[in-house]
C-alpha positions in Angstrom: -3.1 26.2 -34.7 -1.7 24.6 -31.5 0.9 21.9 -31.9 -0.2 19.1 -29.5 3.2 17.4 -29.3 4.7 16.0 -26.1 6.7 19.1 -25.3 3.5 21.2 -25.7 1.7 18.9 -23.2 4.5 19.5 -20.7 4.3 23.2 -21.1 0.6 23.2 -20.6 0.9 21.0 -17.4 0.0 17.6 -18.9 2.2 14.6 -18.5 4.8 16.3 -16.4 7.2 14.3 -14.4 8.8 11.0 -15.1 7.2 9.3 -18.1 8.2 5.8 -16.8 6.2 6.4 -13.6 3.3 7.4 -15.8 3.6 4.2 -17.8 3.7 2.0 -14.7 0.8 3.9 -13.2 -1.4 3.4 -16.3 -0.4 -0.2 -16.8 -1.4 -1.1 -13.2 -4.7 0.8 -13.6 -5.5 -1.1 -16.8 -4.7 -4.4 -15.2 -7.0 -3.4 -12.3 -10.0 -2.7 -14.5 -9.5 -5.9 -16.5 -9.0 -8.2 -13.5 -11.8 -6.6 -11.4 -14.1 -7.1 -14.3 -13.1 -10.8 -14.5 -13.0 -11.4 -10.7 -16.3 -9.7 -9.7 -18.5 -12.5 -10.9 -19.9 -13.1 -7.4 -20.9 -9.5 -7.0 -22.5 -9.5 -10.4 -24.5 -12.6 -9.6 -25.6 -11.3 -6.2 -26.6 -7.9 -7.5 -28.1 -9.2 -10.7 -26.4 -6.4 -12.7 -23.4 -7.6 -14.7 -21.7 -4.3 -15.4 -22.3 -2.4 -12.1 -19.2 -3.7 -10.2 -16.7 -3.0 -12.9 -18.2 0.4 -13.9 -18.2 1.5 -10.3 -14.5 0.4 -9.9 -13.6 2.1 -13.3 -15.1 5.3 -12.1 -13.1 5.2 -8.8 -9.9 4.5 -10.8 -10.7 7.4 -13.2 -11.3 9.7 -10.2 -8.0 8.5 -8.6 -6.2 9.3 -11.9 -7.6 12.8 -11.8 -6.5 13.2 -8.2 -3.0 12.0 -9.2 -2.9 14.5 -12.1 -3.8 17.4 -9.8 -1.3 16.4 -7.1 1.5 15.9 -9.6 1.4 19.6 -10.7 1.6 20.9 -7.1 4.9 22.2 -5.8 6.7 19.4 -4.0 7.5 21.7 -0.9 3.7 22.0 -0.3 3.6 18.4 0.8 5.5 19.3 4.0 2.4 21.2 5.3 0.0 18.6 3.8 1.7 15.8 5.7 1.3 17.6 9.0 -2.4 18.2 8.3 -3.0 14.6 7.3 -1.4 13.3 10.5 -3.6 15.5 12.6 -6.7 14.5 10.6 -5.9 10.8 10.7 -5.4 10.9 14.5 -8.9 12.2 14.8 -10.4 9.8 12.3 -8.8 6.8 13.8 -10.3 7.6 17.2 -13.7 8.2 15.6 -13.4 4.8 13.8 -13.5 3.0 17.2 -16.9 4.4 17.9 -18.8 4.7 14.6 -16.8 2.4 12.3 -17.8 -1.2 12.0 -17.2 -3.6 9.0 -16.5 -7.3 9.0 -16.2 -7.2 12.8 -13.4 -4.6 12.8 -13.7 -0.9 13.6 -11.6 0.2 10.7 -14.1 1.9 8.4 -16.1 5.1 8.8 -19.6 5.1 7.1 -20.3 8.1 4.9 -23.8 7.5 3.7 -23.6 4.8 1.0 -19.8 5.0 1.0 -17.2 3.9 3.6 -13.9 5.5 4.4 -10.8 3.8 5.8 -8.8 6.2 8.0 -5.7 4.0 8.2 -5.0 4.6 4.6 -4.8 8.3 5.2 -2.7 7.7 8.3 -0.1 5.8 6.2 0.2 8.6 3.7 0.3 11.3 6.3 2.9 9.4 8.4 5.2 8.9 5.5 5.0 12.6 4.5 5.5 13.7 8.1 8.5 11.4 8.6 10.1 12.7 5.4 9.6 16.2 6.6 11.0 15.6 10.1 14.0 13.5 8.9 15.0 16.1 6.3 14.5 19.1 8.7 16.0 18.1 12.0 19.5 17.0 11.1 23.0 17.2 12.3 26.2 16.5 10.4 25.9 12.8 11.4 22.3 12.3 10.3 18.9 12.9 11.9 19.0 14.7 15.2 17.8 13.2 18.5 14.9 15.6 18.6 13.9 14.6 15.1 14.0 10.9 16.0 12.0 11.4 19.2 9.4 13.5 17.4 8.9 11.0 14.6 8.9 8.1 17.0 6.2 9.6 19.3 3.9 10.4 16.4 4.5 7.1 14.7 3.9 5.0 17.9 0.7 6.9 18.5 -0.5 6.2 14.9 0.5 2.5 15.2 -1.2 2.1 18.5 -4.5 3.3 17.0 -4.2 1.1 13.9 -2.8 -2.1 15.4 -5.8 -3.3 17.5 -8.1 -3.4 14.5 -5.7 -3.8 11.6 -2.5 -5.4 12.8 -1.1 -6.1 9.3 -1.4 -2.5 8.2 0.4 -1.4 11.4 3.1 -3.9 10.8 3.7 -2.8 7.2 3.7 0.9 8.2 6.3 0.1 10.9 8.6 -1.8 8.5 8.4 1.1 6.0 9.1 3.7 8.6 12.1 1.7 9.8 13.3 1.5 6.2 12.9 5.3 5.8 14.8 5.7 9.1 17.7 3.6 7.8 17.7 5.4 4.5 17.7 8.8 6.2 20.5 7.8 8.5 18.9 8.0 11.9 21.3 7.0 14.7 21.8 3.2 14.7 21.1 3.0 18.5 17.6 4.5 18.0 16.8 2.2 15.1 17.9 -0.9 17.0 16.0 0.2 20.1 12.8 0.6 18.2 13.2 -2.7 16.3 14.0 -4.4 19.6 10.9 -2.9 21.3 8.6 -4.1 18.5 10.4 -7.4 18.2 10.0 -8.0 21.9 6.3 -7.1 21.7 5.9 -9.6 18.9 7.6 -12.4 20.9 5.4 -11.7 23.9 2.3 -11.7 21.7 3.2 -15.0 20.1 3.8 -16.6 23.6 0.5 -15.2 24.8 -1.4 -16.5 21.7 -0.2 -20.0 22.3 -0.7 -19.8 26.1 -4.2 -18.2 26.4 -7.0 -20.8 26.2 -9.2 -20.7 23.1 -12.3 -20.4 25.3 -10.9 -17.1 26.8 -10.1 -15.7 23.4 -13.5 -16.7 22.1 -15.2 -14.9 25.0 -13.2 -11.8 24.3 -14.4 -11.9 20.7 -18.0 -12.5 21.6 -18.0 -9.7 24.3 -16.3 -7.3 21.8 -13.6 -6.5 24.5 -11.6 -3.4 23.3 -8.3 -4.4 21.7 -8.6 -8.0 22.9 -11.6 -8.9 20.6 -9.2 -9.4 17.7 -6.8 -11.8 19.5 -8.8 -14.8 18.4 -8.6 -13.8 14.7 -4.8 -13.3 14.9 -4.4 -16.6 16.7 -6.5 -18.5 14.1 -4.5 -17.0 11.2 -1.1 -17.8 12.8 -2.1 -21.4 13.9 -3.7 -22.2 10.6 -0.6 -21.0 8.7 1.7 -23.4 10.8 -0.7 -26.3 11.0 -0.2 -28.0 7.6 -0.8 -31.8 7.5 2.0 -34.0 6.1 -0.5 -35.9 3.9 -2.2 -33.6 1.4 -5.3 -35.8 1.6 -5.8 -34.8 5.2 -6.0 -31.1 4.3 -9.5 -29.7 5.1 -10.5 -27.7 2.0 -13.7 -26.4 3.6 -12.1 -24.9 6.7 -10.3 -21.9 5.0 -11.8 -21.5 1.6 -9.9 -18.4 0.7 -6.5 -20.0 1.0 -7.7 -23.3 -0.5 -9.2 -21.8 -3.7 -6.3 -19.4 -4.1 -4.0 -22.3 -4.1 -6.2 -24.2 -6.6 -6.2 -21.1 -8.9 -2.4 -20.9 -8.7 -1.8 -24.6 -9.0 -3.9 -24.9 -12.2 -2.5 -21.8 -14.0 0.3 -23.3 -16.1 2.8 -21.0 -18.0 0.3 -19.0 -20.0 -2.8 -19.4 -17.8 -6.4 -19.9 -18.8 -6.8 -16.6 -20.6 -8.4 -13.3 -19.5 -11.9 -13.9 -18.2 -11.6 -17.7 -18.0 -11.0 -18.0 -14.3 -12.8 -20.8 -12.5 -11.9 -20.1 -8.9 -13.3 -16.6 -9.0 -16.8 -18.2 -8.5 -15.6 -19.9 -5.3 -13.0 -17.5 -3.9 -14.3 -14.8 -1.5 -12.9 -11.4 -2.1 -11.5 -12.5 -5.5 -11.5 -9.0 -6.7 -9.8 -7.6 -3.6 -7.4 -9.4 -1.3 -6.9 -12.4 -3.6 -6.9 -10.8 -7.0 -3.3 -11.8 -7.5 -4.4 -15.4 -7.5 -6.9 -14.7 -10.2 -4.2 -12.8 -12.2 -2.0 -15.9 -12.0 -4.8 -18.3 -12.9 -5.7 -16.3 -16.0 -2.3 -15.1 -17.0 -0.1 -17.9 -15.7 3.5 -17.6 -14.5 4.2 -14.9 -17.1 1.5 -12.6 -15.6 2.6 -13.3 -12.1 6.2 -12.3 -12.9 5.1 -9.3 -15.0 3.0 -7.8 -12.3 5.7 -8.3 -9.7 8.2 -6.7 -12.1 6.0 -3.6 -12.4 6.2 -3.0 -8.7 9.9 -3.7 -8.4 10.6 -1.4 -11.4 8.5 1.2 -9.7 10.8 1.0 -6.7 13.9 1.0 -8.9 12.7 4.1 -10.8 11.9 5.9 -7.5 15.5 5.2 -6.4 16.8 6.8 -9.6 14.6 9.9 -9.1 15.6 10.1 -5.4 19.2 10.3 -6.4 18.5 13.2 -8.8 16.8 15.2 -6.1 18.9 18.1 -4.8 16.9 18.5 -1.6 16.4 15.8 1.1 12.7 16.1 1.6 11.6 15.0 -1.9 14.1 12.2 -2.0 12.9 10.8 1.3 9.2 11.3 0.3 9.4 9.4 -3.0 11.3 6.6 -1.4 8.9 6.3 1.5 5.9 6.2 -0.8 7.5 3.7 -3.2 8.5 1.4 -0.3 4.9 1.5 1.1 3.4 0.5 -2.2 5.9 -2.2 -3.0 5.9 -3.6 0.6 2.1 -3.9 0.6 2.2 -5.5 -2.8 4.8 -8.1 -1.7 2.7 -8.9 1.4 -0.5 -9.3 -0.7 1.4 -11.6 -3.2 2.9 -13.6 -0.4 -0.5 -14.2 1.1 -2.0 -15.3 -2.2 0.7 -17.8 -2.9 0.5 -19.2 0.7 3.8 -17.9 2.0 2.1 -15.8 4.7 -1.0 -16.0 6.9 -4.1 -14.1 5.5 -3.7 -10.4 6.3 -6.5 -8.6 4.3 -4.1 -6.3 2.5 -5.2 -5.3 -1.1 -2.9 -5.2 -4.0 -2.0 -1.5 -4.6 -3.7 0.1 -7.6 -5.1 -3.3 -8.7 -7.5 -4.6 -6.1 -11.0 -3.3 -6.0 -11.5 -0.7 -3.4 -12.5 2.9 -2.7 -10.2 4.5 -0.1 -7.2 2.3 -1.0 -7.4 2.9 -4.7 -7.7 6.7 -4.3 -4.9 6.9 -1.8 -2.6 4.8 -3.9 -3.4 7.1 -6.8 -2.4 10.0 -4.6 0.9 8.2 -3.9 1.6 8.2 -7.6 0.6 11.8 -8.0 3.0 12.9 -5.2 5.8 10.7 -6.6 5.3 12.3 -10.0 5.4 15.7 -8.4 8.8 14.8 -6.9 10.0 13.5 -10.3 8.8 16.7 -12.0 10.8 18.9 -9.5 13.9 16.7 -10.0 13.5 16.9 -13.8 13.2 20.7 -13.6 16.3 21.0 -11.5 18.2 18.8 -14.0 17.0 21.0 -16.9 17.9 24.2 -15.1 21.3 22.8 -14.3 21.8 21.8 -17.9 20.8 25.3 -19.1 23.3 26.9 -16.7 26.0 24.5 -17.8 25.3 25.3 -21.5 25.4 29.1 -20.8 28.7 28.8 -19.0 30.3 26.9 -21.9 29.0 29.5 -24.4 30.4 32.3 -22.2 33.7 30.6 -21.9 33.9 30.1 -25.6 
């Protein structure tokens, strides 16, 4: 008879890697299914089928967990090659998205029959894996070599240039994460400052242009679908609305931006313990309640305690990744797990900041919780790769412990 204890599962390939990461992963997936079920009332009403949205999302989550399990048993060194392949594939897909991808006025999705595919999600994953490979391979005694910085910068700027016109927030998050990886991997300070200065100068020029260009011109660009420029009006509206807050709350136009308005109502009426799971009111009025603004629904139903708990899970994910990175004997897995953790946590913080009104609307989902196809599967892949890194770090620790024990026995 087989003894199905925890050690047996590890030997058979089940539940390998860091158990804390597994726990965080499963908790976020459970929260996702529960909250999507609660927040998808509009979809259920429009479709006339109550269980379809949550069952579809649950199946995607289950598929993502299966992908994570497969990825977590792969050798960590294999991701060096996979990262290069993903970068090449994402470059092609991002170009294709300009011609065949159209959704919500932005060419960021590729239709695949009844499904849609978001190439920017694959580009983020590929770019992090590629950067970890470059920064760990091309090094000198003082850090990353000049060739390594130039190679990573050229590929990153190409990816960012393809993402930014249609999804500026995603490009911004990817840029911040890549800079953080660069700082962590000790690229020369002059290069890091130069890249930050370049992007910072571009942002300043863009802000000046947004407030200088007449609204009629931006509207014409939008109507004529001018490449790159057709999104300027959307960016301008989001920035100007975020800074145009009346002094008197009674003067606030609650019908102008219903997403922000109802998200604020949901948060403002939550209390300490919230209204209870499934008792949200604003989900019936809040567009994309199960996607971009699901954190507002979590707060409305779970109160301040739920808001802090969800935030804690992401921060603990980052902390645990730092611990695992320190245990890694090689540079590549340490850079890889830190890059993936920073991407997930940064995107989560941006989503939360938008939902509570601290940032303009960006359209970023909450990783592993928001309803979505590509984003959910790719974030599950993040977790699978991070677990693969933790598995290799754990194996190294166990081998070192065995060697140390054998030495003590031999000495005695």
